[in-house]
Biopython code that builds the backbone (N, CA, C, O; Angstrom):
import numpy as np
from Bio.PDB.StructureBuilder import StructureBuilder

atoms = [
    (1, "MET", "N", (102.866, 97.866, 112.839)),
    (1, "MET", "CA", (103.615, 96.090, 112.017)),
    (1, "MET", "C", (102.287, 95.687, 110.706)),
    (1, "MET", "O", (102.388, 95.463, 109.500)),
    (2, "SER", "N", (101.371, 95.725, 111.424)),
    (2, "SER", "CA", (100.209, 94.532, 110.434)),
    (2, "SER", "C", (100.017, 95.637, 109.601)),
    (2, "SER", "O", (100.271, 95.325, 108.438)),
    (3, "THR", "N", (99.597, 97.056, 109.751)),
    (3, "THR", "CA", (99.576, 98.044, 108.246)),
    (3, "THR", "C", (101.048, 97.768, 107.160)),
    (3, "THR", "O", (100.937, 97.676, 105.937)),
    (4, "THR", "N", (101.825, 97.710, 107.594)),
    (4, "THR", "CA", (103.068, 97.518, 106.049)),
    (4, "THR", "C", (103.309, 95.624, 105.973)),
    (4, "THR", "O", (104.121, 95.147, 105.181)),
    (5, "VAL", "N", (102.568, 94.840, 106.808)),
    (5, "VAL", "CA", (102.139, 94.107, 105.963)),
    (5, "VAL", "C", (100.971, 93.063, 105.444)),
    (5, "VAL", "O", (100.838, 91.886, 105.109)),
    (6, "PHE", "N", (100.237, 94.245, 105.597)),
    (6, "PHE", "CA", (98.846, 94.238, 104.236)),
    (6, "PHE", "C", (99.251, 95.082, 103.304)),
    (6, "PHE", "O", (98.988, 95.010, 102.103)),
    (7, "ARG", "N", (99.926, 95.930, 103.875)),
    (7, "ARG", "CA", (100.311, 96.631, 102.529)),
    (7, "ARG", "C", (101.025, 96.098, 101.392)),
    (7, "ARG", "O", (100.573, 96.442, 100.300)),
    (8, "CYS", "N", (102.408, 95.056, 101.390)),
    (8, "CYS", "CA", (103.165, 94.811, 101.036)),
    (8, "CYS", "C", (102.278, 93.456, 100.288)),
    (8, "CYS", "O", (102.683, 93.175, 99.160)),
    (9, "LEU", "N", (100.815, 92.390, 100.964)),
    (9, "LEU", "CA", (100.682, 91.212, 100.563)),
    (9, "LEU", "C", (99.408, 91.971, 99.346)),
    (9, "LEU", "O", (99.223, 91.345, 98.302)),
    (10, "LEU", "N", (98.639, 93.242, 99.571)),
    (10, "LEU", "CA", (97.771, 93.962, 98.850)),
    (10, "LEU", "C", (98.922, 93.958, 97.042)),
    (10, "LEU", "O", (98.798, 93.787, 95.830)),
    (11, "LEU", "N", (99.724, 94.211, 97.869)),
    (11, "LEU", "CA", (100.586, 94.880, 96.161)),
    (11, "LEU", "C", (101.573, 93.612, 95.169)),
    (11, "LEU", "O", (102.047, 93.580, 94.033)),
    (12, "SER", "N", (101.517, 92.531, 96.543)),
    (12, "SER", "CA", (102.124, 91.824, 95.962)),
    (12, "SER", "C", (100.331, 90.607, 95.242)),
    (12, "SER", "O", (100.374, 89.918, 94.223)),
    (13, "LEU", "N", (99.364, 90.713, 95.951)),
    (13, "LEU", "CA", (98.677, 90.504, 95.639)),
    (13, "LEU", "C", (97.923, 91.852, 94.172)),
    (13, "LEU", "O", (96.717, 92.047, 94.323)),
    (14, "ALA", "N", (98.179, 92.162, 93.693)),
    (14, "ALA", "CA", (98.045, 93.368, 92.464)),
    (14, "ALA", "C", (98.860, 92.813, 91.287)),
    (14, "ALA", "O", (98.282, 92.721, 90.204)),
    (15, "ILE", "N", (100.598, 92.300, 91.422)),
    (15, "ILE", "CA", (100.989, 92.342, 90.843)),
    (15, "ILE", "C", (100.664, 91.126, 90.019)),
    (15, "ILE", "O", (100.906, 91.001, 88.818)),
    (16, "VAL", "N", (99.949, 90.033, 90.993)),
    (16, "VAL", "CA", (100.909, 88.658, 90.985)),
    (16, "VAL", "C", (99.483, 88.797, 89.498)),
    (16, "VAL", "O", (99.637, 88.713, 88.280)),
    (17, "HIS", "N", (98.001, 89.069, 90.460)),
    (17, "HIS", "CA", (97.226, 89.121, 90.002)),
    (17, "HIS", "C", (96.955, 88.996, 88.489)),
    (17, "HIS", "O", (96.656, 88.035, 87.781)),
    (18, "GLY", "N", (97.220, 90.660, 88.173)),
    (18, "GLY", "CA", (96.800, 91.511, 86.873)),
    (18, "GLY", "C", (98.536, 90.897, 85.919)),
    (18, "GLY", "O", (99.182, 91.557, 85.106)),
    (19, "SER", "N", (98.759, 89.842, 86.300)),
    (19, "SER", "CA", (99.753, 89.655, 84.713)),
    (19, "SER", "C", (99.774, 87.969, 84.180)),
    (19, "SER", "O", (98.918, 87.140, 84.490)),
    (20, "SER", "N", (100.943, 87.723, 83.332)),
    (20, "SER", "CA", (100.774, 86.317, 82.477)),
    (20, "SER", "C", (101.980, 86.764, 82.419)),
    (20, "SER", "O", (102.428, 87.911, 82.416)),
    (21, "TYR", "N", (102.673, 85.308, 82.356)),
    (21, "TYR", "CA", (104.448, 85.211, 82.702)),
    (21, "TYR", "C", (105.175, 85.923, 81.506)),
    (21, "TYR", "O", (105.099, 86.281, 80.331)),
    (22, "ALA", "N", (106.096, 85.859, 82.888)),
    (22, "ALA", "CA", (107.228, 86.895, 82.900)),
    (22, "ALA", "C", (108.291, 86.778, 82.065)),
    (22, "ALA", "O", (109.341, 86.154, 82.218)),
    (23, "ASP", "N", (107.678, 87.834, 80.640)),
    (23, "ASP", "CA", (108.882, 87.536, 79.543)),
    (23, "ASP", "C", (109.869, 88.478, 79.364)),
    (23, "ASP", "O", (110.597, 88.648, 78.386)),
    (24, "SER", "N", (109.814, 89.113, 80.479)),
    (24, "SER", "CA", (110.755, 90.216, 80.078)),
    (24, "SER", "C", (111.518, 90.008, 81.444)),
    (24, "SER", "O", (110.975, 89.323, 82.311)),
    (25, "ALA", "N", (113.424, 90.877, 81.788)),
    (25, "ALA", "CA", (113.889, 90.439, 82.662)),
    (25, "ALA", "C", (113.161, 91.709, 83.958)),
    (25, "ALA", "O", (112.841, 91.837, 85.140)),
    (26, "HIS", "N", (113.226, 92.305, 82.833)),
    (26, "HIS", "CA", (112.485, 93.700, 84.704)),
    (26, "HIS", "C", (111.564, 92.753, 84.827)),
    (26, "HIS", "O", (111.854, 92.010, 85.765)),
    (27, "GLU", "N", (110.563, 92.450, 84.279)),
    (27, "GLU", "CA", (109.324, 91.942, 85.437)),
    (27, "GLU", "C", (109.786, 90.601, 86.332)),
    (27, "GLU", "O", (109.343, 90.459, 87.472)),
    (28, "GLN", "N", (110.732, 89.600, 85.722)),
    (28, "GLN", "CA", (111.211, 89.321, 85.988)),
    (28, "GLN", "C", (111.753, 89.218, 87.640)),
    (28, "GLN", "O", (111.619, 88.498, 88.630)),
    (29, "ASP", "N", (112.596, 90.717, 87.104)),
    (29, "ASP", "CA", (113.200, 90.967, 89.072)),
    (29, "ASP", "C", (112.420, 91.485, 89.761)),
    (29, "ASP", "O", (112.535, 91.487, 90.987)),
    (30, "GLN", "N", (111.550, 91.982, 89.191)),
    (30, "GLN", "CA", (110.216, 92.043, 89.938)),
    (30, "GLN", "C", (109.780, 91.866, 91.078)),
    (30, "GLN", "O", (109.568, 92.330, 92.198)),
    (31, "LEU", "N", (109.666, 90.238, 89.752)),
    (31, "LEU", "CA", (108.851, 89.058, 90.964)),
    (31, "LEU", "C", (109.475, 88.962, 92.032)),
    (31, "LEU", "O", (108.961, 89.219, 93.121)),
    (32, "SER", "N", (110.718, 88.566, 91.870)),
    (32, "SER", "CA", (111.984, 88.098, 92.923)),
    (32, "SER", "C", (111.959, 89.124, 93.267)),
    (32, "SER", "O", (111.426, 88.941, 94.362)),
    (33, "LEU", "N", (112.108, 90.056, 93.211)),
    (33, "LEU", "CA", (112.019, 90.977, 94.562)),
    (33, "LEU", "C", (110.719, 91.148, 95.354)),
    (33, "LEU", "O", (110.746, 91.772, 96.415)),
    (34, "ILE", "N", (109.749, 90.698, 94.953)),
    (34, "ILE", "CA", (108.514, 90.549, 96.105)),
    (34, "ILE", "C", (108.525, 89.172, 96.599)),
    (34, "ILE", "O", (108.106, 88.968, 97.738)),
    (35, "GLN", "N", (109.204, 87.629, 95.466)),
    (35, "GLN", "CA", (109.727, 86.787, 96.191)),
    (35, "GLN", "C", (110.106, 87.165, 97.618)),
    (35, "GLN", "O", (109.445, 86.881, 98.617)),
    (36, "ARG", "N", (111.163, 87.790, 97.592)),
    (36, "ARG", "CA", (111.760, 87.921, 98.520)),
    (36, "ARG", "C", (111.700, 89.153, 99.884)),
    (36, "ARG", "O", (112.156, 89.343, 101.011)),
    (37, "GLN", "N", (111.178, 89.515, 99.291)),
    (37, "GLN", "CA", (110.107, 90.646, 100.491)),
    (37, "GLN", "C", (108.729, 89.782, 100.384)),
    (37, "GLN", "O", (107.930, 89.927, 101.310)),
    (38, "LEU", "N", (108.424, 88.978, 99.424)),
    (38, "LEU", "CA", (107.517, 87.384, 100.609)),
    (38, "LEU", "C", (108.197, 86.815, 102.057)),
    (38, "LEU", "O", (107.971, 86.851, 103.266)),
    (39, "ASP", "N", (108.859, 86.447, 101.417)),
    (39, "ASP", "CA", (110.354, 85.906, 102.378)),
    (39, "ASP", "C", (110.141, 86.409, 104.049)),
    (39, "ASP", "O", (109.800, 85.800, 105.063)),
    (40, "THR", "N", (110.512, 87.784, 103.778)),
    (40, "THR", "CA", (110.584, 88.870, 104.819)),
    (40, "THR", "C", (109.683, 89.171, 105.852)),
    (40, "THR", "O", (109.774, 89.213, 107.079)),
    (41, "LEU", "N", (108.616, 89.409, 104.877)),
    (41, "LEU", "CA", (107.124, 89.547, 105.756)),
    (41, "LEU", "C", (106.884, 87.723, 106.641)),
    (41, "LEU", "O", (106.536, 87.674, 107.821)),
    (42, "GLU", "N", (107.122, 86.533, 105.881)),
    (42, "GLU", "CA", (106.965, 85.563, 106.816)),
    (42, "GLU", "C", (107.873, 85.202, 108.214)),
    (42, "GLU", "O", (107.615, 84.616, 109.266)),
    (43, "ARG", "N", (109.098, 85.883, 107.638)),
    (43, "ARG", "CA", (109.727, 85.708, 109.186)),
    (43, "ARG", "C", (109.797, 86.838, 109.753)),
    (43, "ARG", "O", (110.777, 86.773, 110.495)),
    (44, "LEU", "N", (109.066, 88.390, 109.880)),
    (44, "LEU", "CA", (108.157, 89.252, 110.441)),
    (44, "LEU", "C", (107.057, 88.173, 110.995)),
    (44, "LEU", "O", (107.200, 87.853, 112.175)),
    (45, "ALA", "N", (106.320, 87.768, 110.502)),
    (45, "ALA", "CA", (104.423, 87.187, 111.223)),
    (45, "ALA", "C", (105.364, 86.751, 112.053)),
    (45, "ALA", "O", (105.406, 87.311, 113.149)),
    (46, "THR", "N", (106.179, 85.853, 111.823)),
    (46, "THR", "CA", (106.628, 84.779, 112.483)),
    (46, "THR", "C", (106.779, 85.069, 113.844)),
    (46, "THR", "O", (106.022, 84.756, 114.763)),
    (47, "ARG", "N", (108.411, 86.045, 113.910)),
    (47, "ARG", "CA", (108.718, 86.416, 115.422)),
    (47, "ARG", "C", (107.497, 87.506, 115.447)),
    (47, "ARG", "O", (108.269, 88.463, 115.492)),
    (48, "ALA", "N", (106.614, 87.931, 115.453)),
    (48, "ALA", "CA", (105.536, 89.200, 116.211)),
    (48, "ALA", "C", (104.890, 87.534, 116.904)),
    (48, "ALA", "O", (104.945, 87.242, 118.099)),
    (49, "GLN", "N", (104.336, 86.673, 115.852)),
    (49, "GLN", "CA", (103.404, 85.631, 116.593)),
    (49, "GLN", "C", (104.097, 85.069, 117.987)),
    (49, "GLN", "O", (103.302, 84.677, 118.842)),
    (50, "VAL", "N", (106.021, 84.967, 118.402)),
    (50, "VAL", "CA", (106.565, 84.237, 118.870)),
    (50, "VAL", "C", (106.533, 85.682, 120.221)),
    (50, "VAL", "O", (106.374, 85.409, 121.410)),
    (51, "ALA", "N", (106.684, 86.885, 119.806)),
    (51, "ALA", "CA", (106.881, 88.016, 121.034)),
    (51, "ALA", "C", (105.350, 87.988, 121.136)),
    (51, "ALA", "O", (104.936, 87.994, 122.295)),
    (52, "SER", "N", (104.158, 87.950, 119.888)),
    (52, "SER", "CA", (102.589, 88.382, 121.359)),
    (52, "SER", "C", (102.622, 88.270, 121.999)),
    (52, "SER", "O", (103.684, 87.654, 122.080)),
    (53, "THR", "N", (102.030, 88.389, 123.498)),
    (53, "THR", "CA", (101.661, 87.933, 124.705)),
    (53, "THR", "C", (100.260, 88.228, 124.779)),
    (53, "THR", "O", (99.685, 89.055, 125.487)),
    (54, "ALA", "N", (99.815, 87.444, 123.961)),
    (54, "ALA", "CA", (97.795, 87.002, 124.250)),
    (54, "ALA", "C", (97.563, 86.573, 125.736)),
    (54, "ALA", "O", (98.041, 85.608, 126.332)),
    (55, "GLU", "N", (96.807, 87.425, 126.127)),
    (55, "GLU", "CA", (96.300, 87.922, 127.950)),
    (55, "GLU", "C", (94.900, 86.859, 127.192)),
    (55, "GLU", "O", (94.372, 86.622, 126.106)),
    (56, "PRO", "N", (94.811, 86.453, 128.790)),
    (56, "PRO", "CA", (94.451, 85.013, 128.048)),
    (56, "PRO", "C", (92.049, 85.576, 128.455)),
    (56, "PRO", "O", (90.963, 85.009, 128.331)),
    (57, "ASP", "N", (92.690, 87.224, 129.020)),
    (57, "ASP", "CA", (90.900, 87.506, 128.894)),
    (57, "ASP", "C", (90.988, 88.564, 127.797)),
    (57, "ASP", "O", (90.954, 89.690, 128.293)),
    (58, "ASP", "N", (91.086, 88.568, 126.513)),
    (58, "ASP", "CA", (91.675, 89.609, 125.238)),
    (58, "ASP", "C", (90.943, 88.477, 124.946)),
    (58, "ASP", "O", (91.230, 87.288, 125.087)),
    (59, "ARG", "N", (89.341, 89.358, 124.251)),
    (59, "ARG", "CA", (88.350, 89.053, 123.170)),
    (59, "ARG", "C", (88.982, 88.389, 122.493)),
    (59, "ARG", "O", (89.004, 87.189, 122.767)),
    (60, "TYR", "N", (89.934, 88.991, 121.067)),
    (60, "TYR", "CA", (90.506, 88.946, 119.858)),
    (60, "TYR", "C", (92.187, 88.819, 121.007)),
    (60, "TYR", "O", (92.693, 88.959, 122.120)),
    (61, "ARG", "N", (92.449, 88.252, 118.846)),
    (61, "ARG", "CA", (93.771, 87.825, 119.144)),
    (61, "ARG", "C", (93.413, 88.251, 117.784)),
    (61, "ARG", "O", (92.436, 88.513, 117.082)),
    (62, "PHE", "N", (95.769, 88.133, 117.752)),
    (62, "PHE", "CA", (95.857, 87.730, 115.605)),
    (62, "PHE", "C", (96.239, 86.547, 115.689)),
    (62, "PHE", "O", (96.942, 85.888, 116.454)),
    (63, "ASP", "N", (95.282, 86.274, 114.182)),
    (63, "ASP", "CA", (95.541, 84.773, 112.881)),
    (63, "ASP", "C", (96.466, 84.358, 112.656)),
    (63, "ASP", "O", (96.259, 83.324, 112.022)),
    (64, "TYR", "N", (98.352, 84.668, 112.900)),
    (64, "TYR", "CA", (99.960, 84.880, 112.974)),
    (64, "TYR", "C", (99.291, 83.517, 111.737)),
    (64, "TYR", "O", (98.807, 83.731, 110.625)),
    (65, "PRO", "N", (99.447, 82.472, 112.270)),
    (65, "PRO", "CA", (98.814, 81.290, 111.308)),
    (65, "PRO", "C", (98.349, 81.365, 109.826)),
    (65, "PRO", "O", (98.680, 80.740, 108.819)),
    (66, "ARG", "N", (97.443, 82.381, 110.072)),
    (66, "ARG", "CA", (96.474, 82.150, 108.678)),
    (66, "ARG", "C", (97.125, 82.905, 107.825)),
    (66, "ARG", "O", (97.473, 82.561, 106.695)),
    (67, "LEU", "N", (97.351, 84.204, 108.464)),
    (67, "LEU", "CA", (98.937, 85.040, 107.871)),
    (67, "LEU", "C", (99.630, 84.508, 107.052)),
    (67, "LEU", "O", (99.525, 84.315, 105.841)),
    (68, "VAL", "N", (100.789, 84.143, 108.237)),
    (68, "VAL", "CA", (101.768, 82.584, 107.437)),
    (68, "VAL", "C", (101.342, 82.472, 105.797)),
    (68, "VAL", "O", (101.905, 82.952, 104.814)),
    (69, "GLN", "N", (99.479, 81.208, 105.964)),
    (69, "GLN", "CA", (99.667, 80.565, 104.839)),
    (69, "GLN", "C", (99.293, 81.876, 104.119)),
    (69, "GLN", "O", (100.262, 82.034, 103.375)),
    (70, "ASP", "N", (98.423, 82.947, 103.898)),
    (70, "ASP", "CA", (98.078, 83.077, 103.282)),
    (70, "ASP", "C", (99.155, 83.841, 102.254)),
    (70, "ASP", "O", (98.824, 84.032, 101.084)),
    (71, "ILE", "N", (100.576, 84.305, 102.796)),
    (71, "ILE", "CA", (102.138, 84.665, 102.288)),
    (71, "ILE", "C", (102.394, 83.272, 101.303)),
    (71, "ILE", "O", (102.504, 83.329, 100.078)),
    (72, "GLN", "N", (102.441, 82.407, 101.864)),
    (72, "GLN", "CA", (102.859, 81.013, 101.200)),
    (72, "GLN", "C", (102.145, 81.022, 100.458)),
    (72, "GLN", "O", (102.671, 80.935, 99.348)),
    (73, "ARG", "N", (100.852, 81.103, 100.426)),
    (73, "ARG", "CA", (99.729, 81.071, 98.945)),
    (73, "ARG", "C", (100.545, 82.343, 97.836)),
    (73, "ARG", "O", (100.913, 82.320, 96.661)),
    (74, "ILE", "N", (100.563, 83.107, 98.646)),
    (74, "ILE", "CA", (100.667, 84.290, 97.377)),
    (74, "ILE", "C", (102.476, 84.058, 96.756)),
    (74, "ILE", "O", (102.760, 84.129, 95.561)),
    (75, "HIS", "N", (103.490, 83.789, 97.847)),
    (75, "HIS", "CA", (104.646, 83.100, 96.899)),
    (75, "HIS", "C", (104.184, 82.170, 96.002)),
    (75, "HIS", "O", (104.248, 82.387, 94.792)),
    (76, "GLN", "N", (103.560, 80.791, 96.622)),
    (76, "GLN", "CA", (103.779, 80.097, 95.546)),
    (76, "GLN", "C", (102.881, 80.604, 94.105)),
    (76, "GLN", "O", (103.221, 80.151, 93.012)),
    (77, "GLY", "N", (101.909, 81.416, 94.203)),
    (77, "GLY", "CA", (101.793, 82.023, 93.116)),
    (77, "GLY", "C", (102.632, 82.810, 91.994)),
    (77, "GLY", "O", (102.658, 82.724, 90.766)),
    (78, "VAL", "N", (103.139, 83.414, 92.698)),
    (78, "VAL", "CA", (104.154, 83.832, 91.869)),
    (78, "VAL", "C", (105.350, 82.712, 91.722)),
    (78, "VAL", "O", (105.844, 83.123, 90.672)),
    (79, "ARG", "N", (105.822, 82.025, 91.940)),
    (79, "ARG", "CA", (106.382, 81.037, 92.029)),
    (79, "ARG", "C", (106.186, 80.455, 90.773)),
    (79, "ARG", "O", (107.046, 80.502, 89.894)),
    (80, "SER", "N", (105.042, 79.880, 90.635)),
    (80, "SER", "CA", (104.030, 79.731, 89.648)),
    (80, "SER", "C", (104.135, 79.872, 88.661)),
    (80, "SER", "O", (104.269, 79.055, 87.750)),
    (81, "TYR", "N", (104.075, 81.440, 88.662)),
    (81, "TYR", "CA", (103.803, 82.285, 87.690)),
    (81, "TYR", "C", (105.413, 82.415, 86.794)),
    (81, "TYR", "O", (105.483, 82.429, 85.565)),
    (82, "LEU", "N", (106.202, 82.472, 87.408)),
    (82, "LEU", "CA", (107.912, 82.294, 87.085)),
    (82, "LEU", "C", (108.004, 81.393, 86.327)),
    (82, "LEU", "O", (108.344, 81.494, 85.148)),
    (83, "SER", "N", (107.591, 79.979, 87.145)),
    (83, "SER", "CA", (107.985, 78.690, 86.179)),
    (83, "SER", "C", (106.961, 77.672, 85.768)),
    (83, "SER", "O", (107.359, 76.509, 85.840)),
    (84, "PRO", "N", (105.407, 77.901, 85.245)),
    (84, "PRO", "CA", (104.602, 77.575, 84.572)),
    (84, "PRO", "C", (104.517, 75.742, 84.693)),
    (84, "PRO", "O", (105.355, 75.297, 83.909)),
    (85, "SER", "N", (104.193, 75.242, 85.010)),
    (85, "SER", "CA", (103.959, 73.703, 84.776)),
    (85, "SER", "C", (103.431, 73.010, 84.491)),
    (85, "SER", "O", (103.697, 71.811, 84.576)),
    (86, "ARG", "N", (102.048, 73.728, 83.842)),
    (86, "ARG", "CA", (101.491, 73.938, 82.540)),
    (86, "ARG", "C", (100.817, 75.296, 81.773)),
    (86, "ARG", "O", (100.696, 76.426, 82.245)),
    (87, "ALA", "N", (100.458, 74.847, 80.557)),
    (87, "ALA", "CA", (99.840, 76.287, 80.201)),
    (87, "ALA", "C", (98.616, 76.100, 80.260)),
    (87, "ALA", "O", (98.105, 76.834, 79.414)),
    (88, "GLN", "N", (97.724, 75.428, 80.879)),
    (88, "GLN", "CA", (96.144, 75.466, 81.441)),
    (88, "GLN", "C", (95.382, 76.310, 82.325)),
    (88, "GLN", "O", (95.944, 76.353, 83.420)),
    (89, "PRO", "N", (94.732, 76.734, 82.303)),
    (89, "PRO", "CA", (93.876, 77.555, 83.175)),
    (89, "PRO", "C", (93.607, 77.093, 84.369)),
    (89, "PRO", "O", (93.451, 75.872, 84.377)),
    (90, "ARG", "N", (93.449, 77.825, 85.792)),
    (90, "ARG", "CA", (93.451, 77.116, 87.134)),
    (90, "ARG", "C", (92.694, 77.418, 87.984)),
    (90, "ARG", "O", (91.971, 78.244, 87.428)),
    (91, "ASP", "N", (92.300, 77.287, 89.166)),
    (91, "ASP", "CA", (91.504, 77.888, 89.989)),
    (91, "ASP", "C", (92.255, 78.381, 91.145)),
    (91, "ASP", "O", (92.537, 77.664, 92.105)),
    (92, "PRO", "N", (92.617, 79.783, 91.028)),
    (92, "PRO", "CA", (93.237, 80.364, 92.456)),
    (92, "PRO", "C", (92.681, 80.413, 93.644)),
    (92, "PRO", "O", (91.805, 81.270, 93.759)),
    (93, "ASP", "N", (92.860, 79.906, 94.367)),
    (93, "ASP", "CA", (92.894, 80.162, 95.960)),
    (93, "ASP", "C", (92.698, 80.961, 96.595)),
    (93, "ASP", "O", (93.698, 81.677, 96.622)),
    (94, "GLU", "N", (91.822, 81.389, 97.290)),
    (94, "GLU", "CA", (91.270, 83.066, 98.315)),
    (94, "GLU", "C", (91.603, 82.599, 99.609)),
    (94, "GLU", "O", (91.342, 81.795, 100.503)),
    (95, "LEU", "N", (92.580, 83.869, 99.094)),
    (95, "LEU", "CA", (93.030, 84.398, 100.227)),
    (95, "LEU", "C", (91.998, 84.415, 101.496)),
    (95, "LEU", "O", (90.870, 84.188, 101.059)),
    (96, "VAL", "N", (91.988, 84.590, 102.808)),
    (96, "VAL", "CA", (90.928, 84.477, 103.716)),
    (96, "VAL", "C", (91.095, 86.127, 104.315)),
    (96, "VAL", "O", (89.974, 86.630, 104.392)),
    (97, "GLY", "N", (91.844, 86.782, 104.614)),
    (97, "GLY", "CA", (92.187, 87.916, 105.100)),
    (97, "GLY", "C", (91.838, 88.686, 106.131)),
    (97, "GLY", "O", (92.241, 89.813, 106.418)),
    (98, "ASP", "N", (90.906, 87.867, 106.774)),
    (98, "ASP", "CA", (90.252, 88.300, 108.818)),
    (98, "ASP", "C", (91.026, 86.871, 109.678)),
    (98, "ASP", "O", (90.821, 85.693, 109.972)),
    (99, "TYR", "N", (92.306, 88.274, 109.838)),
    (99, "TYR", "CA", (92.970, 87.649, 110.858)),
    (99, "TYR", "C", (92.784, 87.739, 112.061)),
    (99, "TYR", "O", (93.716, 87.463, 112.816)),
    (100, "ARG", "N", (91.555, 88.144, 112.566)),
    (100, "ARG", "CA", (91.072, 87.759, 114.047)),
    (100, "ARG", "C", (90.868, 86.815, 114.645)),
    (100, "ARG", "O", (90.455, 86.035, 113.787)),
    (101, "LEU", "N", (90.868, 86.228, 115.720)),
    (101, "LEU", "CA", (90.349, 85.363, 115.843)),
    (101, "LEU", "C", (89.312, 85.304, 117.641)),
    (101, "LEU", "O", (89.779, 85.087, 118.759)),
    (102, "GLY", "N", (88.612, 85.442, 117.451)),
    (102, "GLY", "CA", (88.133, 85.005, 118.773)),
    (102, "GLY", "C", (88.630, 84.609, 119.972)),
    (102, "GLY", "O", (89.501, 83.744, 119.883)),
    (103, "THR", "N", (88.336, 84.986, 121.111)),
    (103, "THR", "CA", (89.046, 83.871, 122.965)),
    (103, "THR", "C", (87.743, 83.638, 122.786)),
    (103, "THR", "O", (86.928, 84.549, 122.633)),
    (104, "PRO", "N", (87.348, 81.992, 122.793)),
    (104, "PRO", "CA", (86.304, 81.015, 123.589)),
    (104, "PRO", "C", (86.458, 81.258, 124.707)),
    (104, "PRO", "O", (87.565, 81.272, 125.244)),
    (105, "PRO", "N", (85.481, 81.476, 125.226)),
    (105, "PRO", "CA", (84.968, 81.585, 126.627)),
    (105, "PRO", "C", (85.658, 81.284, 127.850)),
    (105, "PRO", "O", (85.934, 80.094, 127.700)),
    (106, "ALA", "N", (86.000, 81.554, 128.706)),
    (106, "ALA", "CA", (86.283, 80.424, 129.829)),
    (106, "ALA", "C", (85.237, 80.138, 130.351)),
    (106, "ALA", "O", (84.235, 80.770, 130.686)),
    (107, "GLU", "N", (85.853, 78.164, 130.432)),
    (107, "GLU", "CA", (84.890, 77.558, 131.605)),
    (107, "GLU", "C", (85.084, 77.705, 132.895)),
    (107, "GLU", "O", (86.179, 77.801, 133.450)),
    (108, "PRO", "N", (83.746, 77.731, 133.526)),
    (108, "PRO", "CA", (83.633, 77.923, 135.057)),
    (108, "PRO", "C", (85.111, 76.850, 135.439)),
    (108, "PRO", "O", (85.830, 76.165, 134.712)),
    (109, "SER", "N", (85.104, 77.239, 137.579)),
    (109, "SER", "CA", (85.664, 76.140, 137.541)),
    (109, "SER", "C", (84.828, 75.192, 138.880)),
    (109, "SER", "O", (84.299, 75.552, 139.932)),
    (110, "PRO", "N", (84.900, 74.697, 138.641)),
    (110, "PRO", "CA", (84.479, 73.373, 139.455)),
    (110, "PRO", "C", (83.624, 73.768, 140.738)),
    (110, "PRO", "O", (83.205, 72.892, 141.495)),
]
sb = StructureBuilder()
sb.init_structure("model")
sb.init_model(0)
sb.init_chain("A")
sb.init_seg("    ")
for serial, (resi, resn, name, xyz) in enumerate(atoms, 1):
    if name == "N":
        sb.init_residue(resn, " ", resi, " ")
    sb.init_atom(name, np.array(xyz, "f"), 0.0, 1.0, " ", f" {name:<3s}", serial, name[0])
structure = sb.get_structure()
């Protein structure tokens, strides 16, 4: 599942990053479709987080909250593009892209 999530995120980023205001109906339809897909990705990530069973001795685990934040950031970027609040350029936030969390070492019992 995570490969599909990353591919969809990359596709969404490529479309949003290289675009200007959506002036054609086709482009608006495509961006609306991307927003629906991002909603689906966010729901899938939330479900995967709930279903994940991280073992206490796992060295790494997937950082679902960070993934959801990045999906929401992309979603906001598409929304801002479709309905710009101003014509001034802005500095886009960078996505983190690293979703592996290290498990802190267990403290020895007294």
